[in-house]
FIKOL-982144 format. One record per residue (C-alpha): residue number from 1; y, z, x. Coordinates in Angstrom, 2 decimals. Each point is the difference from the previous one (the first is absolute). Example, Ala and Ser with C-alpha at 12.3 -4.5 7.8 and 13.67 -1.06 7.14 Angstrom:
! FIKOL-982144
@pos: 1 | v: -4.50 | w: 7.80 | u: 12.30
@pos: 2 | v: 3.44 | w: -0.66 | u: 1.37
! end
This chain:
! FIKOL-982144
@pos: 1 | v: -22.71 | w: -24.24 | u: -32.72
@pos: 2 | v: 3.28 | w: 1.06 | u: 1.75
@pos: 3 | v: 1.36 | w: 3.44 | u: 0.18
@pos: 4 | v: 3.59 | w: 1.50 | u: 0.56
@pos: 5 | v: 0.70 | w: 1.77 | u: 3.17
@pos: 6 | v: 0.50 | w: 3.50 | u: -1.28
@pos: 7 | v: 2.15 | w: 0.88 | u: 3.18
@pos: 8 | v: 3.06 | w: -1.03 | u: -2.31
@pos: 9 | v: 2.18 | w: 1.97 | u: -2.34
@pos: 10 | v: -1.22 | w: -1.95 | u: -3.05
@pos: 11 | v: -3.57 | w: -0.14 | u: 0.66
@pos: 12 | v: -0.45 | w: 3.44 | u: 1.21
@pos: 13 | v: 1.79 | w: 1.58 | u: -3.10
@pos: 14 | v: -1.74 | w: -2.32 | u: -2.17
@pos: 15 | v: -3.40 | w: 1.33 | u: 1.24
@pos: 16 | v: 0.87 | w: 3.82 | u: 0.54
@pos: 17 | v: 3.44 | w: 0.47 | u: -1.94
@pos: 18 | v: -0.53 | w: -1.60 | u: -3.42
@pos: 19 | v: -0.40 | w: 1.83 | u: -3.36
@pos: 20 | v: -3.71 | w: -1.15 | u: 0.33
@pos: 21 | v: -0.59 | w: 0.91 | u: 3.59
@pos: 22 | v: -1.00 | w: 3.71 | u: -0.65
@pos: 23 | v: -3.90 | w: -0.36 | u: 0.54
@pos: 24 | v: 0.71 | w: -1.93 | u: 3.12
@pos: 25 | v: 2.34 | w: 2.08 | u: 1.53
@pos: 26 | v: -1.98 | w: 3.00 | u: -0.55
@pos: 27 | v: -3.20 | w: -1.79 | u: 1.59
@pos: 28 | v: 2.37 | w: -0.99 | u: 2.85
@pos: 29 | v: 1.43 | w: 3.42 | u: 0.68
@pos: 30 | v: -3.37 | w: 1.87 | u: -0.55
@pos: 31 | v: -1.63 | w: -2.34 | u: 2.53
@pos: 32 | v: 2.96 | w: -0.25 | u: 2.64
@pos: 33 | v: 1.21 | w: 3.85 | u: -0.03
@pos: 34 | v: -2.65 | w: 2.06 | u: -1.69
@pos: 35 | v: -3.21 | w: -1.84 | u: 1.26
@pos: 36 | v: -1.12 | w: 2.90 | u: 2.19
@pos: 37 | v: 1.18 | w: 2.61 | u: -2.48
@pos: 38 | v: -1.71 | w: 1.87 | u: -2.94
@pos: 39 | v: 3.32 | w: -0.59 | u: -1.78
@pos: 40 | v: 0.24 | w: -3.22 | u: -2.05
@pos: 41 | v: 2.93 | w: -1.17 | u: -2.09
@pos: 42 | v: -1.01 | w: -0.21 | u: -3.75
@pos: 43 | v: 3.33 | w: -1.27 | u: -1.33
@pos: 44 | v: 3.54 | w: -1.11 | u: 1.07
@pos: 45 | v: 3.28 | w: -1.07 | u: -1.34
@pos: 46 | v: 1.75 | w: -3.17 | u: 1.79
@pos: 47 | v: 3.59 | w: 0.60 | u: 0.59
@pos: 48 | v: 2.13 | w: -2.78 | u: -1.09
@pos: 49 | v: -2.32 | w: -3.00 | u: -0.61
@pos: 50 | v: 0.95 | w: -3.23 | u: 1.50
@pos: 51 | v: 2.19 | w: -2.57 | u: -1.72
@pos: 52 | v: 0.11 | w: -3.69 | u: 1.03
@pos: 53 | v: 3.68 | w: -0.53 | u: -0.46
@pos: 54 | v: 0.97 | w: 3.10 | u: 1.93
@pos: 55 | v: -2.32 | w: -1.14 | u: 2.94
@pos: 56 | v: 1.83 | w: -3.38 | u: 0.24
@pos: 57 | v: 3.04 | w: 1.84 | u: 1.53
@pos: 58 | v: -2.00 | w: 2.02 | u: 2.64
@pos: 59 | v: 0.97 | w: -1.07 | u: 3.67
@pos: 60 | v: -2.35 | w: 2.07 | u: 2.37
@pos: 61 | v: -3.15 | w: 0.02 | u: 1.64
@pos: 62 | v: -1.61 | w: 2.83 | u: -1.61
@pos: 63 | v: -1.14 | w: 1.06 | u: -3.55
@pos: 64 | v: -0.99 | w: 3.43 | u: -1.58
@pos: 65 | v: -1.68 | w: 1.29 | u: -2.90
@pos: 66 | v: 0.29 | w: 3.79 | u: -1.13
@pos: 67 | v: -2.59 | w: 1.90 | u: -1.94
@pos: 68 | v: -0.36 | w: 3.54 | u: -1.09
@pos: 69 | v: -3.43 | w: 1.02 | u: -0.10
@pos: 70 | v: -1.67 | w: 2.64 | u: -2.45
@pos: 71 | v: 0.67 | w: 2.86 | u: 2.45
@pos: 72 | v: 3.49 | w: -0.97 | u: -0.05
@pos: 73 | v: 0.14 | w: -1.34 | u: 3.50
@pos: 74 | v: 2.09 | w: -2.87 | u: 0.56
@pos: 75 | v: -1.30 | w: -2.76 | u: 2.05
@pos: 76 | v: 2.13 | w: -2.90 | u: 1.47
@pos: 77 | v: -1.91 | w: -3.07 | u: 0.94
@pos: 78 | v: 2.00 | w: -2.23 | u: 2.27
@pos: 79 | v: -0.85 | w: -3.57 | u: 1.46
@pos: 80 | v: 1.75 | w: -0.87 | u: 2.92
@pos: 81 | v: -0.22 | w: -3.39 | u: 1.62
@pos: 82 | v: 2.58 | w: 0.36 | u: 3.17
@pos: 83 | v: 0.41 | w: 2.84 | u: 2.38
@pos: 84 | v: 3.84 | w: 0.71 | u: -0.36
@pos: 85 | v: 1.70 | w: 2.59 | u: 2.30
@pos: 86 | v: 0.25 | w: 3.08 | u: -2.00
@pos: 87 | v: -3.10 | w: -0.75 | u: -2.20
@pos: 88 | v: -1.70 | w: 3.46 | u: 0.97
@pos: 89 | v: 3.13 | w: 1.82 | u: -0.71
@pos: 90 | v: 0.21 | w: -1.73 | u: -3.44
@pos: 91 | v: -3.35 | w: 0.79 | u: -1.11
@pos: 92 | v: 0.52 | w: 3.79 | u: 0.83
@pos: 93 | v: 3.46 | w: 0.03 | u: -1.70
@pos: 94 | v: -1.45 | w: -1.67 | u: -3.31
@pos: 95 | v: -2.70 | w: 2.73 | u: 0.24
@pos: 96 | v: 2.41 | w: 2.80 | u: 0.45
@pos: 97 | v: 2.41 | w: -1.47 | u: -2.67
@pos: 98 | v: -2.71 | w: -0.24 | u: -2.39
@pos: 99 | v: -1.10 | w: 3.60 | u: 0.68
@pos: 100 | v: 3.49 | w: 1.36 | u: -0.27
@pos: 101 | v: 1.21 | w: -1.80 | u: -3.10
@pos: 102 | v: -2.80 | w: 1.76 | u: -2.04
@pos: 103 | v: 2.23 | w: 3.09 | u: -0.54
@pos: 104 | v: 3.01 | w: 0.35 | u: -2.15
@pos: 105 | v: 2.79 | w: 2.30 | u: 0.92
@pos: 106 | v: -0.94 | w: 3.80 | u: -0.30
@pos: 107 | v: -3.93 | w: -0.89 | u: -0.17
@pos: 108 | v: -2.51 | w: 1.92 | u: 2.25
@pos: 109 | v: -1.46 | w: -1.66 | u: 2.84
@pos: 110 | v: -3.67 | w: 0.82 | u: -1.15
@pos: 111 | v: 0.55 | w: -2.84 | u: -2.47
@pos: 112 | v: -0.31 | w: -2.53 | u: 2.79
@pos: 113 | v: -2.73 | w: -2.31 | u: -0.15
@pos: 114 | v: -1.77 | w: -1.86 | u: 2.86
@pos: 115 | v: 1.21 | w: -3.30 | u: 1.27
@pos: 116 | v: -2.28 | w: -2.57 | u: 1.72
@pos: 117 | v: 1.46 | w: -3.05 | u: 1.70
@pos: 118 | v: -2.61 | w: -2.77 | u: 0.40
@pos: 119 | v: 1.43 | w: -2.84 | u: 2.19
@pos: 120 | v: -2.08 | w: -3.10 | u: 0.50
@pos: 121 | v: 1.32 | w: -2.03 | u: 2.80
@pos: 122 | v: -0.46 | w: -3.41 | u: 1.31
@pos: 123 | v: 0.40 | w: 0.72 | u: 3.54
@pos: 124 | v: -1.25 | w: 2.53 | u: 2.64
@pos: 125 | v: 2.09 | w: 3.20 | u: 0.04
@pos: 126 | v: -2.17 | w: 2.34 | u: 2.29
@pos: 127 | v: -1.03 | w: -1.53 | u: 2.98
@pos: 128 | v: -1.50 | w: 3.00 | u: 1.49
@pos: 129 | v: -3.14 | w: -0.34 | u: -2.42
@pos: 130 | v: -2.18 | w: -2.62 | u: -1.82
@pos: 131 | v: -0.34 | w: 1.99 | u: -3.32
@pos: 132 | v: 1.00 | w: -1.94 | u: -2.99
@pos: 133 | v: 1.06 | w: 3.39 | u: -1.83
@pos: 134 | v: 2.57 | w: 2.46 | u: 1.46
@pos: 135 | v: 0.60 | w: 2.97 | u: -2.11
@pos: 136 | v: 2.88 | w: 2.68 | u: 0.80
@pos: 137 | v: 0.84 | w: 3.28 | u: -1.66
@pos: 138 | v: 1.86 | w: 3.12 | u: 1.19
@pos: 139 | v: -1.89 | w: 2.01 | u: 2.40
@pos: 140 | v: 0.59 | w: 2.34 | u: 2.85
@pos: 141 | v: -0.02 | w: -2.13 | u: 3.11
@pos: 142 | v: -1.96 | w: 2.13 | u: 2.48
@pos: 143 | v: -2.55 | w: 1.98 | u: -2.38
@pos: 144 | v: -0.17 | w: -2.69 | u: -2.62
@pos: 145 | v: 0.69 | w: 2.62 | u: -2.87
@pos: 146 | v: 0.71 | w: -1.67 | u: -3.28
@pos: 147 | v: 3.56 | w: 0.83 | u: -1.23
@pos: 148 | v: -0.03 | w: -2.10 | u: -3.27
@pos: 149 | v: -1.50 | w: -3.04 | u: -1.49
@pos: 150 | v: 2.93 | w: -0.68 | u: -2.10
@pos: 151 | v: 1.19 | w: -3.00 | u: 1.85
@pos: 152 | v: -2.77 | w: -2.47 | u: 1.56
@pos: 153 | v: 0.79 | w: -3.31 | u: 1.62
@pos: 154 | v: -3.10 | w: -2.36 | u: 0.23
@pos: 155 | v: 0.25 | w: -3.35 | u: 1.78
@pos: 156 | v: -2.40 | w: -2.85 | u: -0.36
@pos: 157 | v: 0.36 | w: -2.66 | u: 2.93
@pos: 158 | v: -1.40 | w: -3.35 | u: -1.52
@pos: 159 | v: -0.31 | w: -1.64 | u: 3.29
@pos: 160 | v: -2.52 | w: 2.60 | u: 1.02
@pos: 161 | v: -2.28 | w: -0.85 | u: -2.83
@pos: 162 | v: -2.16 | w: -2.92 | u: 1.33
@pos: 163 | v: -3.05 | w: 0.37 | u: -1.96
@pos: 164 | v: -1.60 | w: -3.27 | u: -1.67
@pos: 165 | v: -1.34 | w: -0.09 | u: -3.56
@pos: 166 | v: -3.43 | w: 0.49 | u: 1.38
@pos: 167 | v: 0.89 | w: 2.99 | u: 1.90
@pos: 168 | v: 1.77 | w: 2.00 | u: -3.06
@pos: 169 | v: -1.84 | w: 3.24 | u: -0.27
@pos: 170 | v: 1.39 | w: 1.86 | u: -3.14
@pos: 171 | v: 2.81 | w: -0.59 | u: -2.70
@pos: 172 | v: 2.60 | w: 1.36 | u: 2.29
@pos: 173 | v: -0.58 | w: -2.99 | u: 2.45
@pos: 174 | v: 0.13 | w: -2.34 | u: -3.08
@pos: 175 | v: 3.36 | w: 1.09 | u: -1.03
@pos: 176 | v: 1.21 | w: -0.40 | u: 3.59
@pos: 177 | v: -1.54 | w: -3.47 | u: 0.27
@pos: 178 | v: 1.80 | w: -0.79 | u: -3.36
@pos: 179 | v: 3.39 | w: 1.24 | u: 0.94
@pos: 180 | v: -0.22 | w: -1.96 | u: 3.72
@pos: 181 | v: -1.78 | w: -3.16 | u: -1.22
@pos: 182 | v: 0.56 | w: -0.61 | u: -3.71
@pos: 183 | v: 2.15 | w: -3.11 | u: 0.82
@pos: 184 | v: -2.88 | w: -1.58 | u: 1.85
@pos: 185 | v: -2.76 | w: 0.62 | u: -2.20
@pos: 186 | v: -1.36 | w: -2.99 | u: -1.88
@pos: 187 | v: -2.51 | w: 2.01 | u: -2.51
@pos: 188 | v: -0.48 | w: 3.36 | u: -1.37
@pos: 189 | v: -2.83 | w: 1.88 | u: 1.74
@pos: 190 | v: -2.77 | w: 1.05 | u: -2.39
@pos: 191 | v: -0.80 | w: 3.18 | u: 1.96
@pos: 192 | v: 3.78 | w: 1.26 | u: -0.27
@pos: 193 | v: 0.81 | w: 2.86 | u: -2.02
@pos: 194 | v: 0.90 | w: -0.81 | u: -3.54
@pos: 195 | v: 3.47 | w: 1.25 | u: 0.47
@pos: 196 | v: 0.68 | w: -2.34 | u: 3.00
@pos: 197 | v: -1.51 | w: -2.89 | u: -1.74
@pos: 198 | v: 2.55 | w: 0.77 | u: -2.70
@pos: 199 | v: 2.72 | w: 0.18 | u: 2.20
@pos: 200 | v: -0.96 | w: -3.69 | u: 1.40
@pos: 201 | v: -0.11 | w: -1.16 | u: -3.43
@pos: 202 | v: 3.65 | w: 1.16 | u: -0.28
@pos: 203 | v: 1.18 | w: -1.97 | u: 2.91
@pos: 204 | v: -2.14 | w: -2.91 | u: -0.83
@pos: 205 | v: 2.64 | w: -2.91 | u: 0.33
@pos: 206 | v: -1.62 | w: -1.73 | u: -3.01
@pos: 207 | v: 1.30 | w: 2.80 | u: -2.28
@pos: 208 | v: 3.38 | w: 0.09 | u: 1.36
@pos: 209 | v: 2.91 | w: -1.66 | u: -1.78
@pos: 210 | v: 2.42 | w: -2.45 | u: 1.78
@pos: 211 | v: 2.60 | w: 2.78 | u: -0.08
@pos: 212 | v: -2.39 | w: 2.28 | u: 1.69
@pos: 213 | v: -1.04 | w: -2.38 | u: 2.71
@pos: 214 | v: 3.55 | w: -0.97 | u: 0.87
@pos: 215 | v: 0.77 | w: 3.74 | u: 0.52
@pos: 216 | v: -3.04 | w: 0.29 | u: 2.21
@pos: 217 | v: 0.86 | w: -2.98 | u: 2.12
@pos: 218 | v: 3.69 | w: 1.14 | u: 0.36
@pos: 219 | v: -1.17 | w: 3.50 | u: 1.09
@pos: 220 | v: -2.34 | w: -1.44 | u: 2.54
@pos: 221 | v: 2.46 | w: -2.57 | u: 1.29
@pos: 222 | v: 2.47 | w: 2.85 | u: 0.31
@pos: 223 | v: -2.41 | w: 2.21 | u: 1.84
@pos: 224 | v: -0.98 | w: -3.06 | u: 2.35
@pos: 225 | v: 3.70 | w: -0.46 | u: 0.84
@pos: 226 | v: 0.46 | w: 3.41 | u: 0.89
@pos: 227 | v: -3.05 | w: 0.36 | u: 2.18
@pos: 228 | v: 0.72 | w: -3.47 | u: 1.75
@pos: 229 | v: 3.74 | w: 1.14 | u: 0.63
@pos: 230 | v: -1.21 | w: 3.21 | u: 1.88
@pos: 231 | v: -2.54 | w: -1.67 | u: 1.89
@pos: 232 | v: 2.47 | w: -3.07 | u: 1.04
@pos: 233 | v: 2.59 | w: 2.40 | u: 0.93
@pos: 234 | v: -2.42 | w: 1.94 | u: 2.34
@pos: 235 | v: -1.40 | w: -3.16 | u: 1.55
@pos: 236 | v: 3.35 | w: -1.67 | u: 0.51
@pos: 237 | v: 1.66 | w: 3.30 | u: 1.29
@pos: 238 | v: -2.61 | w: 0.68 | u: 2.45
@pos: 239 | v: -0.22 | w: -3.79 | u: 1.30
@pos: 240 | v: 3.73 | w: -0.08 | u: 0.22
@pos: 241 | v: 0.28 | w: 3.23 | u: 1.53
@pos: 242 | v: -2.64 | w: -0.59 | u: 2.73
@pos: 243 | v: 1.57 | w: -3.46 | u: 0.64
@pos: 244 | v: 3.70 | w: 1.19 | u: 0.37
@pos: 245 | v: -1.25 | w: 3.21 | u: 1.72
@pos: 246 | v: -1.54 | w: -1.92 | u: 2.81
@pos: 247 | v: 2.84 | w: -2.37 | u: 0.47
@pos: 248 | v: 2.42 | w: 2.80 | u: 0.04
@pos: 249 | v: -2.41 | w: 2.05 | u: 2.29
@pos: 250 | v: 0.31 | w: -2.91 | u: 2.76
@pos: 251 | v: 3.57 | w: 0.72 | u: 0.40
@pos: 252 | v: 0.44 | w: 3.60 | u: -0.99
@pos: 253 | v: -3.30 | w: 1.60 | u: 0.89
@pos: 254 | v: -3.13 | w: -0.19 | u: -2.17
@pos: 255 | v: 0.18 | w: 3.52 | u: -1.66
@pos: 256 | v: 3.87 | w: -0.56 | u: -1.13
@pos: 257 | v: -0.72 | w: -3.38 | u: -1.05
@pos: 258 | v: -3.21 | w: 0.90 | u: -2.18
@pos: 259 | v: 2.00 | w: 2.51 | u: -1.76
@pos: 260 | v: 2.69 | w: -2.35 | u: -0.57
@pos: 261 | v: -2.32 | w: -2.62 | u: -1.23
@pos: 262 | v: -1.76 | w: 2.19 | u: -2.20
@pos: 263 | v: 3.42 | w: 0.89 | u: -1.70
@pos: 264 | v: 0.57 | w: -3.70 | u: -0.38
@pos: 265 | v: -3.46 | w: -0.22 | u: -1.26
@pos: 266 | v: 0.81 | w: 2.61 | u: -2.87
@pos: 267 | v: 3.08 | w: -2.21 | u: -1.03
@pos: 268 | v: -2.02 | w: -3.14 | u: -0.21
@pos: 269 | v: -2.29 | w: 1.98 | u: -2.33
@pos: 270 | v: 2.79 | w: 1.48 | u: -2.20
@pos: 271 | v: 1.60 | w: -3.50 | u: -0.42
@pos: 272 | v: -3.46 | w: -1.45 | u: -0.75
@pos: 273 | v: -0.82 | w: 2.57 | u: -2.44
@pos: 274 | v: 3.53 | w: -0.29 | u: -2.02
@pos: 275 | v: -0.60 | w: -3.85 | u: 0.04
@pos: 276 | v: -3.37 | w: 0.55 | u: -1.69
@pos: 277 | v: 1.75 | w: 2.04 | u: -2.68
@pos: 278 | v: -0.96 | w: 3.57 | u: 0.73
@pos: 279 | v: 2.64 | w: 2.49 | u: -1.14
@pos: 280 | v: 2.46 | w: 1.46 | u: 2.64
@pos: 281 | v: -1.26 | w: 3.39 | u: -0.83
@pos: 282 | v: -3.55 | w: -0.76 | u: 0.60
@pos: 283 | v: 0.71 | w: -1.44 | u: 3.17
@pos: 284 | v: 2.12 | w: 2.78 | u: 1.13
@pos: 285 | v: -2.95 | w: 2.39 | u: -0.85
@pos: 286 | v: -2.54 | w: -2.19 | u: 1.81
@pos: 287 | v: 1.96 | w: 0.10 | u: 3.27
@pos: 288 | v: 1.34 | w: 3.46 | u: -0.41
@pos: 289 | v: 3.76 | w: -0.79 | u: 0.14
@pos: 290 | v: 2.88 | w: 0.23 | u: -2.34
@pos: 291 | v: 0.94 | w: -2.78 | u: -2.46
@pos: 292 | v: 3.42 | w: -0.19 | u: 1.55
@pos: 293 | v: -1.64 | w: -0.91 | u: 3.42
@pos: 294 | v: -2.40 | w: -2.50 | u: -1.93
@pos: 295 | v: 3.31 | w: -1.47 | u: -1.49
@pos: 296 | v: 1.66 | w: -0.07 | u: 3.37
@pos: 297 | v: -2.70 | w: -2.17 | u: 1.67
@pos: 298 | v: 0.10 | w: -2.27 | u: -3.14
@pos: 299 | v: 3.80 | w: -0.39 | u: 0.34
@pos: 300 | v: -0.42 | w: -0.65 | u: 3.56
@pos: 301 | v: -2.25 | w: -2.62 | u: -0.38
@pos: 302 | v: 2.35 | w: -1.90 | u: -2.34
@pos: 303 | v: 2.78 | w: 0.26 | u: 2.64
@pos: 304 | v: -2.08 | w: -1.77 | u: 2.55
! end
């Protein structure tokens, strides 16, 4: 058996965001968000179920699924592959936007319902601890008095989850293992929860149409190019920067030379990412400079 890697928009939405995903999504959220709580989701409504033709035009490395729970809480589930600059702010912005957009002009604030942003990331965000889960909400920073649970941010860092199949202790572990490793599984584990077994049946390549497999292949290829472009730019930029820094340092002093070399390395990285097809706006975000500066570097390269 071969299964789709669900860390793509097509596969993720097929599992959690389709019209038939309700029971799977309830199980997933109950075990990831409410595993240590007496509160459990009994029902939910998936907002804007996925549509294959719409997904063909998506050009990004994240995907989200939105659901409204039986207590009117909105949950935004996001799968993010690459750590782009500004990602943390975007998560907060999306949660705040979904919170504020609930009210129409003139309506009372007490009508606002909670919003939970569950972000599953394929990279490490918080190096200061080894926890797979990080849970944020509004509290007083010295006395830790709870202000409100209306906006909560939950992050799941997949690289920190390293349990093997034999080490899985509960259904929560099984869901995390499925999200991280579905693309490398060769069989459906018999002791997996029935909802997770059903999720694996959904992404079994044997049940896919040619069109669906083509969409999945293109999405994986796009993500691979994005990830390779960023890693190549970092590597080339660092190597070139060090090399030119040392050469310049011989003549002008090590400190000044390294600064200039690293600047040249940044330019090499920018040009490399552009040649790999990365959008100018994303390059600008990554290096924290303006689009005009990026264009100037690219124009200067053409003139040489």
